[in-house]
N, C-alpha and C positions, 0 to 999 in steps of 0.2 A: 387775594389767590395772583400767583405767578401763569401770566399768557405768554407763548410764544408765537412772533410774526409770522408769515408764510414762511420765509425764508430760515427763518430760524426750523419749524416744523419740516422743512425740506432735507435741510442739513444731520436732523435725527433721525428721519427717515435713511439717510444714505449711509449712516454711519451702526442703525439697526443691522441693515442688511450686510454691510462689511463685519460685521460682529459675527453677527449668523453664517455665515458664509467661512468664516475663520475658523468657528466652533465645528460646525460642519465637517468644514477640512480635515480638522485636528484628529475628529474622532475616525474619520473612513482613513487616516493615515496608520493611525491606532491598529485599526481593523485588518486592515494590509498587514503589519508588521506580522500581528498572531497568527495571521493565514499565513505567511512565508514561511514563520517557523516553524509550521505544522508541517508544509509543504516541503523543506529542509529534514524534518524528522521521519518522514514518509518515505522520501527519495532515500534516505540514507539508511533506513528497514530494507526496503526492497535490493537497496546495495546488499546489505549484510545477509540476506537470503540466497541470492545467488553468489555472493562470497563460499557462504557456508557449502551449498550444492559445490559449487566447484571443485571444495579442498576436500568434500564429503565429511566434512567435521559435522556430526550426529548432534551436539551439546549446541553449537552454533545455529544452527536450524532449530533444531526444536526451542529453543528460548526466544523466539520470537513469536514464538503463539501463545496462546491462552491457553489457560486448563480446559478452557468447553469449546474450542476449537471446532471447526469442521470444514471438514476438505471431500471433493468433490472431482476425483478423476474423470477423465472423458472415458464415457460408455460404461463406467462402475458405479456402484450404489454409494452416496453420501457413508464417511467414514468420520464418527463423531469421539470427541474426546483426545485429549494430547497423547497420551499413552497408544492408546488406539491407533493412533497417527503413527506414533514413533513405530507400534509393531509392523504397520503398515510400508514404512518409508527406508524404516533401517531391522531387519527382523534378524533375530538370533540365530539363524542355521544356517552358518558356514556359505553363505551364498555375497558375493562380492560386486556391486554394482559400481561402476566407474562414468563417472563423468567429462565428457572430452570436451565440449565444447556445450556452453549454455547462455545465449546470448537475451537479450530481452532491449523491447524498444518500448516505451511507454508512450500510449493512443492518449487518456485521459487520466486527470484525477480528481475528483471532487469532493466537499465535506458538506455534510450534512450535520452538524451538531457534533456529535460525537462520535462520530461514525465520517471513515472516508473511504471512497472508491476508488482503486485501481483498474483500469483496463489496459493489460500489453499484450503484444505481440510476443513471442517466443521462440527458438530455436533451438531445440538439443538434440545434443546426441551421445548417449550412453550404451555403455556394453555390460553384461549381466553375465556371470558366471558361477556356478554350483556343482561341484562334481562336474560328471563332464558334461554338460549342459552349457553353451555359454551360446550367447547370441547379442547381433547390437542393432540399438533402433535409434533413428531419426524422426523427431517429429518437432512440426512446425502449429503453432497455434495460438489462439485467442486467451488469454488468461484476465478472468477478474478477482480481484483481493479485496477484501472490505478488512480495513484496520476498524477497530476500536479503541478511543481513549482511556488508560485506566485513570484509575483516583491520582497516582503522582504525575498525572499529567503527560505520561511518557501512551505513546502507543503498541500496541501488539496486534499482532493476525487474530484476525475473527473469522471469519470464513474464507475459503477458495477453492476455485472450481476452475477446470479449464477444459477447453473441447479441442483437439485436433483439427489441426486443417486438413495436415496429411501426415503421417505418420508410416515410415514403409521399414522393414527390413533392409539391414546393413550385408 
């Protein structure tokens, strides 16, 4: 049987430690790359959402939602299901909503397995018109959006809720 002398044992231990550091270092980098890709996807999704509203592009906004998504606007009951959300946001009643400004600042983004939770501050300036009724609003709020990973590894909006810190008529 082959026996290692004390110097050889020390060198073997050093190489084992180096090997473990390299292996765990590579694993950590691979996980960070995946996380960074998910972060990029969520940021892009958020940007498309904001752009969709600025353009008042119904299909662009609605394409970002899961079928069983839910929204909870400030001071209102939850609205469940993509078609109910479409009817709330884009009613077919000859009303016209114009988004003048929609700015957001991301506060936090965390991941929990197949869920991503983003909190952001928003400033929204919009006008509404239907028949002889017209008004405008500015709103500053805190929004929480929960994204859910899809089977194809893409992300969609699953839940969104917001609270107005300041809402006032113009």
